C-alpha positions as CSV (number, residue, x, y, z in Angstrom):
1,M,-2.9,1.3,1.2
2,K,-0.1,1.0,-1.3
3,I,3.2,3.0,0.0
4,K,5.1,5.2,-2.6
5,H,8.1,7.3,-1.7
6,L,7.9,9.3,-4.9
7,L,11.5,10.6,-4.5
8,I,10.7,12.1,-1.1
9,L,14.4,11.8,-0.2
10,T,15.2,14.3,-2.9
11,L,12.9,16.8,-1.3
12,I,14.3,16.9,2.2
13,S,17.6,17.5,3.9
14,L,19.1,14.6,5.8
15,S,20.5,15.2,9.3
16,W,22.0,13.0,12.0
17,S,22.6,15.7,14.6
18,F,19.4,15.0,16.6
19,A,19.6,11.4,17.7
20,D,16.2,11.2,19.4
21,V,14.3,13.1,16.7
22,L,13.5,11.2,13.6
23,L,11.6,13.8,11.7
24,R,11.4,17.6,11.8
25,I,9.2,19.8,9.7
26,D,9.5,23.5,10.8
27,G,8.3,23.4,14.4
28,Y,6.9,19.8,14.3
29,T,9.1,17.0,15.6
30,L,8.6,13.2,15.7
31,S,10.6,11.5,18.4
32,R,11.8,7.9,18.3
33,K,9.3,6.9,21.0
34,E,6.4,8.6,19.1
35,F,7.5,6.9,15.9
36,E,7.5,3.4,17.5
37,S,4.0,4.0,18.8
38,L,2.7,5.1,15.4
39,F,4.5,2.3,13.6
40,S,3.3,-0.4,16.0
41,S,-0.4,0.8,15.6
42,Y,-0.1,0.9,11.8
43,W,1.7,-2.5,11.5
44,R,-0.7,-4.4,13.8
45,D,-3.8,-2.9,12.2
46,I,-2.8,-3.3,8.5
47,F,-0.8,-6.5,8.6
48,H,-2.1,-8.4,11.7
49,I,1.5,-9.7,12.2
50,P,3.5,-9.5,15.4
51,I,5.6,-6.3,15.6
52,H,8.8,-8.2,16.2
53,R,8.5,-9.6,12.6
54,A,8.8,-6.1,11.1
55,S,12.2,-5.6,9.5
56,A,14.5,-2.6,9.6
57,S,13.5,-1.7,6.0
58,D,9.8,-1.8,7.0
59,R,10.5,0.8,9.7
60,R,12.5,3.0,7.3
61,D,9.9,2.8,4.6
62,F,7.2,3.8,7.1
63,L,9.2,6.7,8.3
64,I,9.8,8.0,4.8
65,E,6.1,7.5,3.9
66,Y,5.0,9.3,7.1
67,A,7.3,12.3,6.3
68,R,5.8,12.4,2.8
69,C,2.3,12.3,4.4
70,K,3.0,15.2,6.7
71,L,4.4,17.2,3.7
72,V,1.4,16.4,1.6
73,L,-1.1,17.4,4.3
74,L,0.9,20.6,5.0
75,G,0.8,21.6,1.4
76,A,-2.9,20.8,1.1
77,R,-3.7,23.1,4.1
78,E,-1.8,25.9,2.5
79,E,-3.7,25.5,-0.8
80,N,-7.1,24.9,0.9
81,L,-7.4,21.3,-0.3
82,S,-9.4,19.2,2.2
83,V,-10.9,15.7,2.5
84,G,-14.2,15.6,4.3
85,E,-15.1,13.2,7.1
86,E,-17.7,11.4,5.0
87,E,-15.3,11.0,2.2
88,L,-12.8,9.6,4.6
89,K,-15.3,7.2,6.1
90,L,-16.3,5.9,2.7
91,A,-12.6,5.3,1.8
92,L,-12.1,3.4,5.1
93,R,-15.0,1.1,4.3
94,E,-13.9,0.5,0.7
95,R,-10.1,0.3,1.1
96,I,-9.6,-1.0,4.6
97,G,-13.0,-2.6,5.3
98,K,-13.7,-1.0,8.7
99,L,-14.2,2.4,10.3
100,S,-12.4,1.7,13.6
101,V,-8.7,2.2,12.8
102,P,-5.8,3.9,14.7
103,P,-5.4,7.6,14.0
104,V,-2.2,7.0,12.1
105,V,-4.0,4.8,9.6
106,K,-6.7,7.6,9.1
107,E,-3.9,10.1,8.6
108,L,-2.2,8.1,6.0
109,L,-5.5,7.4,4.2
110,R,-6.3,11.1,4.3
111,C,-2.9,11.8,2.7
112,E,-3.7,9.2,0.0
113,L,-7.0,10.8,-0.8
114,T,-5.3,14.3,-0.8
115,V,-2.7,13.0,-3.3
116,E,-5.5,11.8,-5.6
117,R,-7.2,15.2,-5.4
118,V,-3.9,16.9,-6.4
119,M,-3.6,14.7,-9.4
120,E,-7.3,14.2,-10.4
121,E,-7.4,16.7,-13.2
122,T,-4.2,15.7,-15.0
123,Q,-5.4,12.8,-17.1
124,S,-7.0,15.0,-19.9
125,E,-3.5,16.3,-20.8
126,I,-2.1,12.9,-21.6
127,D,-1.8,11.3,-25.1
128,L,-3.6,8.0,-24.8
129,S,-4.0,7.3,-28.5
130,E,-3.5,3.8,-30.0
131,E,-0.2,4.9,-31.4
132,A,1.0,6.2,-28.1
133,L,0.0,3.0,-26.3
134,R,1.8,0.8,-28.9
135,A,4.9,2.9,-28.8
136,Y,5.0,2.7,-25.0
137,Y,4.6,-1.1,-25.2
138,I,7.4,-1.5,-27.7
139,L,9.8,0.7,-25.7
140,N,9.0,-1.0,-22.4
141,K,8.2,-4.5,-23.4
142,R,10.2,-6.0,-20.5
143,D,7.8,-4.3,-18.1
144,F,5.0,-6.6,-19.3
145,Y,6.9,-9.8,-18.5
146,F,5.3,-11.6,-15.5
147,P,6.6,-14.6,-13.6
148,D,4.4,-17.4,-12.4
149,R,1.8,-15.7,-10.2
150,I,-1.4,-16.3,-8.3
151,M,-4.2,-14.1,-7.1
152,L,-4.9,-14.6,-3.4
153,L,-7.9,-13.8,-1.3
154,R,-6.8,-13.1,2.3
155,V,-9.2,-13.8,5.2
156,F,-8.5,-13.0,8.8
157,V,-10.4,-15.1,11.4
158,K,-10.2,-14.0,15.1
159,D,-11.9,-17.0,16.7
160,Q,-10.3,-20.5,16.2
161,S,-13.7,-22.1,16.6
162,K,-14.9,-20.4,13.4
163,L,-11.9,-21.7,11.2
164,S,-13.6,-24.8,10.0
165,T,-16.8,-23.0,9.1
166,V,-14.9,-20.3,7.2
167,R,-12.8,-22.9,5.3
168,N,-16.0,-24.7,4.3
169,I,-17.5,-21.5,3.0
170,L,-14.3,-20.7,1.0
171,D,-14.4,-24.0,-0.7
172,Y,-17.4,-22.9,-2.7
173,S,-17.5,-19.1,-2.3
174,D,-15.3,-16.0,-2.2
175,K,-17.7,-14.2,0.2
176,V,-17.7,-14.6,3.9
177,Y,-20.2,-12.7,6.1
178,I,-19.4,-13.8,9.7
179,K,-18.7,-11.6,12.7
180,G,-15.1,-11.5,13.6
181,V,-14.0,-12.4,10.0
182,A,-12.3,-9.8,7.8
183,V,-11.9,-10.3,4.0
184,G,-9.2,-8.4,2.2
185,K,-9.1,-7.2,-1.4
186,P,-7.8,-9.9,-3.9
187,M,-4.2,-9.3,-4.9
188,W,-1.7,-10.9,-7.4
189,Y,1.5,-12.3,-5.9
190,S,4.6,-13.7,-7.7
191,L,5.3,-17.3,-6.6
192,Q,9.0,-16.4,-6.3
193,T,8.3,-13.7,-3.7
194,L,5.4,-15.4,-1.8
195,P,6.2,-15.6,1.9
196,T,7.5,-19.1,2.9
197,V,4.7,-19.5,5.5
198,I,2.1,-19.1,2.8
199,K,3.9,-21.4,0.3
200,R,3.9,-24.1,3.0
201,S,0.2,-23.8,3.5
202,L,-0.6,-23.9,-0.3
203,P,1.3,-27.0,-1.6
204,S,-0.3,-27.1,-5.1
205,Y,-1.3,-23.5,-5.9
206,R,-4.3,-24.8,-7.8
207,K,-7.2,-22.4,-8.5
208,G,-9.8,-22.7,-5.7
209,E,-7.3,-24.1,-3.1
210,V,-7.8,-22.8,0.5
211,S,-4.7,-22.8,2.7
212,K,-4.3,-24.3,6.1
213,P,-4.8,-21.7,9.0
214,I,-1.7,-19.5,9.5
215,P,-1.4,-18.2,13.0
216,V,-1.0,-14.4,13.2
217,E,-1.3,-11.9,15.9
218,G,-4.9,-11.8,17.2
219,G,-6.1,-14.8,15.2
220,Y,-5.6,-16.8,12.0
221,L,-5.0,-16.1,8.3
222,L,-6.6,-18.1,5.5
223,V,-5.8,-17.5,1.9
224,K,-7.6,-18.8,-1.2
225,V,-6.2,-19.1,-4.7
226,L,-8.6,-17.2,-7.0
227,D,-6.6,-17.4,-10.2
228,R,-3.2,-18.5,-11.5
229,K,-1.2,-17.3,-14.6
230,K,2.0,-18.7,-16.1
231,A,5.1,-16.6,-16.8
232,G,5.4,-14.7,-20.0
233,I,5.0,-11.3,-21.8
234,L,1.5,-10.1,-22.1
235,P,0.4,-9.5,-25.8
236,F,-0.3,-5.9,-26.7
237,E,-4.1,-6.3,-26.8
238,E,-4.1,-7.8,-23.3
239,A,-1.7,-5.3,-21.9
240,K,-3.5,-2.2,-23.4
241,G,-5.4,-1.3,-20.3
242,M,-2.2,-1.8,-18.2
243,I,-0.3,0.4,-20.6
244,R,-2.9,3.2,-20.3
245,D,-2.7,2.9,-16.5
246,K,1.1,3.1,-16.5
247,I,1.2,6.2,-18.7
248,V,-1.4,7.9,-16.5
249,K,0.4,6.8,-13.4
250,E,3.8,8.0,-14.5
251,Y,2.4,11.4,-15.6
252,K,0.5,11.9,-12.4
253,E,3.5,10.9,-10.3
254,E,5.6,13.5,-12.1
255,V,2.9,16.1,-11.4
256,L,3.0,15.1,-7.7
257,R,6.8,15.3,-7.6
258,R,6.7,18.9,-8.9
259,W,3.9,19.7,-6.4
260,L,5.8,18.1,-3.5
261,R,9.0,19.9,-4.5
262,N,7.3,23.2,-4.4
263,V,5.8,22.5,-1.0
264,A,9.2,21.3,0.3
265,Q,10.9,24.5,-0.8
266,R,8.6,26.5,1.5
267,H,9.6,24.6,4.6
268,H,12.6,23.3,6.6
269,I,12.5,19.5,6.6
270,E,14.9,17.0,8.2
271,L,14.7,13.2,8.2
272,N,16.9,11.1,10.4
273,T,16.7,7.5,9.3
274,E,20.1,6.6,10.8
275,S,18.7,6.7,14.4
276,L,16.2,4.0,13.6
277,F,18.9,1.4,13.8
């Protein structure tokens, strides 16, 4: 699940008068202890990385995102917007790859689905003509510059005894169907921002290369290079689909900002990020 603050800090009042309470929305409060429990469950389930490796900014981002989630779900209830259990289960399978997740992960995913429902009817109002796309490209050309980057497939292996088998499979396939092995969605990463531990395990970054096993909490991580692209600005024809997505995304995010602002104005909200540190 991709985290977006969407200017949530502009929709809430900041207060540092309640040291042990990190979030208050009307009568609901989230204590520091409750927050640490939620964050720990989320961090371990989504990243499979020891909690001590989570940074201060990771905690702050999660708190802001959780506040946004609570606000979205509150507004949805008021407007009779709901996400059914079957829809939630389908999203868990498609976006996370499993049904058994901590309640906080389900809550955040339900929020994500609710946001999509709020914005789902806005695309028809947007000008997506060839002229509009080209104008956006010209005005925002720097947005289409990309550094050297690689597409990685992430594979989590619980049992050390299965590492050799999984690596052999990855040498000729991108699919792994073995119990105790979870395969993530392929993602693009800039070589400049790639974590050092992954850089060390992928010395050449060549397409098809499979990393050495990387120890993580509960098992091992393997990554495979699916593709690699050199730095440069995408030509208009190649960027056209991305431009369309950007225009739709920006418009929908503005719709969501207005909707969140209206919800926030109906409630008393306080966020206490200072007491995290």
